[in-house]
C-alpha atoms as a printed R data frame, in Angstrom:
    type eleno elety resid chain resno      x       y       z
1   ATOM     1    CA   UNK     A     1 -1.513 -38.592 -17.071
2   ATOM     2    CA   UNK     A     2  2.068 -37.386 -17.156
3   ATOM     3    CA   UNK     A     3  2.953 -33.715 -16.677
4   ATOM     4    CA   UNK     A     4  4.647 -31.252 -19.000
5   ATOM     5    CA   UNK     A     5  7.359 -29.660 -16.868
6   ATOM     6    CA   UNK     A     6  9.004 -26.420 -17.966
7   ATOM     7    CA   UNK     A     7 12.474 -26.867 -16.418
8   ATOM     8    CA   UNK     A     8 14.446 -23.769 -17.317
9   ATOM     9    CA   UNK     A     9 17.122 -21.356 -16.139
10  ATOM    10    CA   UNK     A    10 16.079 -17.748 -15.754
11  ATOM    11    CA   UNK     A    11 17.545 -14.491 -14.536
12  ATOM    12    CA   UNK     A    12 16.012 -12.491 -11.706
13  ATOM    13    CA   UNK     A    13 14.416 -10.251 -14.334
14  ATOM    14    CA   UNK     A    14 12.788 -13.145 -16.198
15  ATOM    15    CA   UNK     A    15 15.053 -13.843 -19.175
16  ATOM    16    CA   UNK     A    16 16.150 -17.333 -20.262
17  ATOM    17    CA   UNK     A    17 18.959 -15.860 -22.365
18  ATOM    18    CA   UNK     A    18 20.372 -12.399 -22.803
19  ATOM    19    CA   UNK     A    19 20.851 -10.330 -25.911
20  ATOM    20    CA   UNK     A    20 22.055 -12.423 -28.894
21  ATOM    21    CA   UNK     A    21 21.189 -15.641 -26.995
22  ATOM    22    CA   UNK     A    22 23.965 -14.936 -24.452
23  ATOM    23    CA   UNK     A    23 23.881 -17.403 -21.531
24  ATOM    24    CA   UNK     A    24 27.395 -16.664 -20.220
25  ATOM    25    CA   UNK     A    25 26.196 -15.273 -16.853
26  ATOM    26    CA   UNK     A    26 24.076 -18.334 -16.003
27  ATOM    27    CA   UNK     A    27 25.493 -20.905 -13.562
28  ATOM    28    CA   UNK     A    28 27.350 -23.567 -15.533
29  ATOM    29    CA   UNK     A    29 28.548 -25.671 -12.616
30  ATOM    30    CA   UNK     A    30 27.987 -26.366  -8.935
31  ATOM    31    CA   UNK     A    31 25.516 -28.424  -6.943
32  ATOM    32    CA   UNK     A    32 22.432 -26.736  -8.469
33  ATOM    33    CA   UNK     A    33 23.508 -27.556 -12.013
34  ATOM    34    CA   UNK     A    34 24.416 -31.093 -10.906
35  ATOM    35    CA   UNK     A    35 20.897 -31.463  -9.440
36  ATOM    36    CA   UNK     A    36 19.353 -30.258 -12.723
37  ATOM    37    CA   UNK     A    37 21.458 -32.691 -14.784
38  ATOM    38    CA   UNK     A    38 20.517 -35.556 -12.454
39  ATOM    39    CA   UNK     A    39 16.824 -34.589 -12.702
40  ATOM    40    CA   UNK     A    40 16.997 -34.768 -16.512
41  ATOM    41    CA   UNK     A    41 17.724 -38.492 -16.234
42  ATOM    42    CA   UNK     A    42 14.129 -38.993 -15.015
43  ATOM    43    CA   UNK     A    43 12.673 -37.842 -18.341
44  ATOM    44    CA   UNK     A    44 12.265 -40.069 -21.406
45  ATOM    45    CA   UNK     A    45 10.533 -37.422 -23.567
46  ATOM    46    CA   UNK     A    46 11.552 -33.852 -24.413
47  ATOM    47    CA   UNK     A    47  9.601 -31.207 -26.332
48  ATOM    48    CA   UNK     A    48 11.051 -27.954 -27.625
49  ATOM    49    CA   UNK     A    49 10.715 -25.333 -30.299
50  ATOM    50    CA   UNK     A    50 12.929 -24.883 -33.346
51  ATOM    51    CA   UNK     A    51 15.058 -22.059 -31.898
52  ATOM    52    CA   UNK     A    52 15.897 -24.086 -28.788
53  ATOM    53    CA   UNK     A    53 16.919 -27.092 -30.875
54  ATOM    54    CA   UNK     A    54 19.025 -24.970 -33.227
55  ATOM    55    CA   UNK     A    55 20.611 -23.180 -30.230
56  ATOM    56    CA   UNK     A    56 22.308 -26.495 -29.469
57  ATOM    57    CA   UNK     A    57 24.237 -26.307 -32.759
58  ATOM    58    CA   UNK     A    58 26.637 -23.780 -31.246
59  ATOM    59    CA   UNK     A    59 27.456 -26.350 -28.539
60  ATOM    60    CA   UNK     A    60 28.199 -29.188 -30.950
61  ATOM    61    CA   UNK     A    61 24.717 -30.631 -31.562
62  ATOM    62    CA   UNK     A    62 24.531 -32.002 -35.097
63  ATOM    63    CA   UNK     A    63 21.283 -31.297 -37.003
64  ATOM    64    CA   UNK     A    64 18.960 -34.280 -36.761
65  ATOM    65    CA   UNK     A    65 20.695 -35.771 -33.714
66  ATOM    66    CA   UNK     A    66 19.203 -35.924 -30.198
67  ATOM    67    CA   UNK     A    67 20.290 -33.254 -27.738
68  ATOM    68    CA   UNK     A    68 19.588 -35.711 -24.907
69  ATOM    69    CA   UNK     A    69 20.543 -39.238 -26.021
70  ATOM    70    CA   UNK     A    70 18.226 -41.004 -23.548
71  ATOM    71    CA   UNK     A    71 15.115 -39.038 -24.579
72  ATOM    72    CA   UNK     A    72 12.606 -39.137 -27.430
73  ATOM    73    CA   UNK     A    73 12.667 -35.650 -29.033
74  ATOM    74    CA   UNK     A    74  9.704 -33.738 -30.440
75  ATOM    75    CA   UNK     A    75 10.728 -30.452 -32.052
76  ATOM    76    CA   UNK     A    76  7.786 -28.214 -32.824
77  ATOM    77    CA   UNK     A    77  8.161 -26.005 -35.877
78  ATOM    78    CA   UNK     A    78  6.163 -25.193 -38.959
79  ATOM    79    CA   UNK     A    79  9.357 -24.384 -40.902
80  ATOM    80    CA   UNK     A    80 12.209 -26.653 -39.725
81  ATOM    81    CA   UNK     A    81 13.417 -29.189 -42.274
82  ATOM    82    CA   UNK     A    82 16.263 -31.617 -41.530
83  ATOM    83    CA   UNK     A    83 17.306 -34.610 -43.599
84  ATOM    84    CA   UNK     A    84 18.553 -37.742 -41.866
85  ATOM    85    CA   UNK     A    85 16.763 -37.434 -38.530
86  ATOM    86    CA   UNK     A    86 17.864 -39.823 -35.804
87  ATOM    87    CA   UNK     A    87 15.284 -42.437 -34.857
88  ATOM    88    CA   UNK     A    88 14.526 -40.528 -31.628
89  ATOM    89    CA   UNK     A    89 14.123 -37.077 -33.220
90  ATOM    90    CA   UNK     A    90 10.783 -35.979 -34.672
91  ATOM    91    CA   UNK     A    91  9.805 -32.662 -36.221
92  ATOM    92    CA   UNK     A    92  6.191 -31.773 -35.498
93  ATOM    93    CA   UNK     A    93  3.869 -29.048 -36.745
94  ATOM    94    CA   UNK     A    94  2.578 -26.674 -34.076
95  ATOM    95    CA   UNK     A    95 -0.488 -28.604 -32.929
96  ATOM    96    CA   UNK     A    96 -2.315 -28.707 -29.603
97  ATOM    97    CA   UNK     A    97 -3.701 -32.123 -30.502
98  ATOM    98    CA   UNK     A    98 -0.200 -33.477 -31.167
99  ATOM    99    CA   UNK     A    99  1.051 -32.159 -27.805
100 ATOM   100    CA   UNK     A   100 -1.882 -33.918 -26.109
101 ATOM   101    CA   UNK     A   101 -1.108 -37.175 -27.970
102 ATOM   102    CA   UNK     A   102  2.528 -37.055 -26.887
103 ATOM   103    CA   UNK     A   103  1.455 -36.340 -23.312
104 ATOM   104    CA   UNK     A   104 -1.014 -39.241 -23.354
105 ATOM   105    CA   UNK     A   105  1.606 -41.677 -24.692
106 ATOM   106    CA   UNK     A   106  4.505 -40.595 -22.459
107 ATOM   107    CA   UNK     A   107  5.909 -43.086 -19.969
108 ATOM   108    CA   UNK     A   108  7.406 -40.319 -17.788
109 ATOM   109    CA   UNK     A   109  6.746 -36.649 -17.245
110 ATOM   110    CA   UNK     A   110  7.747 -34.565 -20.277
111 ATOM   111    CA   UNK     A   111 10.675 -32.148 -20.212
112 ATOM   112    CA   UNK     A   112  9.816 -28.827 -21.834
113 ATOM   113    CA   UNK     A   113 13.283 -27.633 -22.801
114 ATOM   114    CA   UNK     A   114 13.686 -23.901 -23.031
115 ATOM   115    CA   UNK     A   115 12.102 -21.793 -25.677
116 ATOM   116    CA   UNK     A   116 10.363 -18.631 -24.513
117 ATOM   117    CA   UNK     A   117  8.072 -18.456 -27.551
118 ATOM   118    CA   UNK     A   118  7.203 -22.172 -27.494
119 ATOM   119    CA   UNK     A   119  6.685 -22.097 -23.709
120 ATOM   120    CA   UNK     A   120  4.468 -19.026 -24.135
121 ATOM   121    CA   UNK     A   121  2.391 -20.852 -26.749
122 ATOM   122    CA   UNK     A   122  2.013 -23.827 -24.397
123 ATOM   123    CA   UNK     A   123  1.083 -21.500 -21.519
124 ATOM   124    CA   UNK     A   124 -1.483 -19.742 -23.725
125 ATOM   125    CA   UNK     A   125 -3.047 -23.147 -24.387
126 ATOM   126    CA   UNK     A   126 -2.998 -24.366 -20.781
127 ATOM   127    CA   UNK     A   127 -0.469 -27.125 -21.451
128 ATOM   128    CA   UNK     A   128  2.225 -26.501 -18.821
129 ATOM   129    CA   UNK     A   129  1.533 -28.467 -15.648
130 ATOM   130    CA   UNK     A   130  4.608 -27.653 -13.615
131 ATOM   131    CA   UNK     A   131  7.563 -25.280 -13.691
132 ATOM   132    CA   UNK     A   132 10.996 -25.919 -12.257
133 ATOM   133    CA   UNK     A   133 12.727 -22.561 -12.385
134 ATOM   134    CA   UNK     A   134 16.510 -22.499 -12.006
135 ATOM   135    CA   UNK     A   135 16.630 -18.960 -10.645
136 ATOM   136    CA   UNK     A   136 20.076 -17.483 -11.233
137 ATOM   137    CA   UNK     A   137 21.224 -14.474  -9.183
138 ATOM   138    CA   UNK     A   138 21.789 -12.341 -12.271
139 ATOM   139    CA   UNK     A   139 20.035  -9.499 -14.070
140 ATOM   140    CA   UNK     A   140 20.273  -9.462 -17.856
141 ATOM   141    CA   UNK     A   141 18.260  -6.348 -18.700
142 ATOM   142    CA   UNK     A   142 16.958  -7.797 -21.965
143 ATOM   143    CA   UNK     A   143 16.915 -10.950 -24.020
144 ATOM   144    CA   UNK     A   144 14.504 -13.862 -24.389
145 ATOM   145    CA   UNK     A   145 11.605 -13.660 -21.910
146 ATOM   146    CA   UNK     A   146 10.604 -16.770 -19.951
147 ATOM   147    CA   UNK     A   147  7.288 -16.948 -21.854
148 ATOM   148    CA   UNK     A   148  8.132 -15.066 -25.051
149 ATOM   149    CA   UNK     A   149  5.361 -12.674 -26.019
150 ATOM   150    CA   UNK     A   150  2.615 -14.433 -24.047
151 ATOM   151    CA   UNK     A   151  0.220 -12.194 -22.160
152 ATOM   152    CA   UNK     A   152 -1.570 -15.089 -20.432
153 ATOM   153    CA   UNK     A   153 -2.232 -14.588 -16.745
154 ATOM   154    CA   UNK     A   154 -1.946 -17.582 -14.414
155 ATOM   155    CA   UNK     A   155 -1.458 -18.224 -10.709
156 ATOM   156    CA   UNK     A   156  1.103 -20.819  -9.647
157 ATOM   157    CA   UNK     A   157  1.715 -22.411  -6.256
158 ATOM   158    CA   UNK     A   158  5.268 -22.800  -4.979
159 ATOM   159    CA   UNK     A   159  5.568 -26.425  -3.825
160 ATOM   160    CA   UNK     A   160  9.337 -26.773  -3.323
161 ATOM   161    CA   UNK     A   161 12.412 -24.573  -2.911
162 ATOM   162    CA   UNK     A   162 15.985 -25.817  -3.192
163 ATOM   163    CA   UNK     A   163 18.912 -23.471  -2.522
164 ATOM   164    CA   UNK     A   164 22.512 -24.002  -3.554
165 ATOM   165    CA   UNK     A   165 25.770 -22.405  -2.421
166 ATOM   166    CA   UNK     A   166 26.448 -20.663  -5.730
167 ATOM   167    CA   UNK     A   167 23.246 -18.643  -5.232
168 ATOM   168    CA   UNK     A   168 21.147 -20.733  -7.610
169 ATOM   169    CA   UNK     A   169 17.665 -21.735  -6.477
170 ATOM   170    CA   UNK     A   170 15.421 -24.359  -8.033
171 ATOM   171    CA   UNK     A   171 11.809 -23.336  -7.467
172 ATOM   172    CA   UNK     A   172  9.069 -25.829  -8.272
173 ATOM   173    CA   UNK     A   173  5.585 -24.505  -9.045
174 ATOM   174    CA   UNK     A   174  2.320 -26.174  -9.986
175 ATOM   175    CA   UNK     A   175 -0.537 -24.402 -11.722
176 ATOM   176    CA   UNK     A   176 -3.296 -23.355  -9.362
177 ATOM   177    CA   UNK     A   177 -6.474 -25.162 -10.297
């Protein structure tokens, strides 16, 4: 079965965005970002929460359109309503069973795109198989935590470390079984 991989940028203090969704201190270029963008080409399916999808609007994403043109999108929200969805964009109710169905049907590993609250919900339900953390050498002090409000405890094994000149590291972890 394919894996759900939480591939996300974070600060040293565990935030995926700062106050007011500020991401201005995160690396936006360099070899580490190029590696991340190349890695995204391996995914054919992306899952995310409503806030992550809507975050893309401020970067030109049009409601109902795919954020990643080569991927099938599943946006999980009990409240989001968009008319005229692209063929590859689906709005799903928060459902463990639906996540499992998507995972079962996927032809590649699944990209879990951002979303501290959504990632926390998946963690709480044991549905994240791997994490690829783009660790940025910054401290934000506050903002959106890596796993939202989750209080789930889990042990992860570091299986790969990649370091880049701009100080970015990509750390790959798998859940300890």
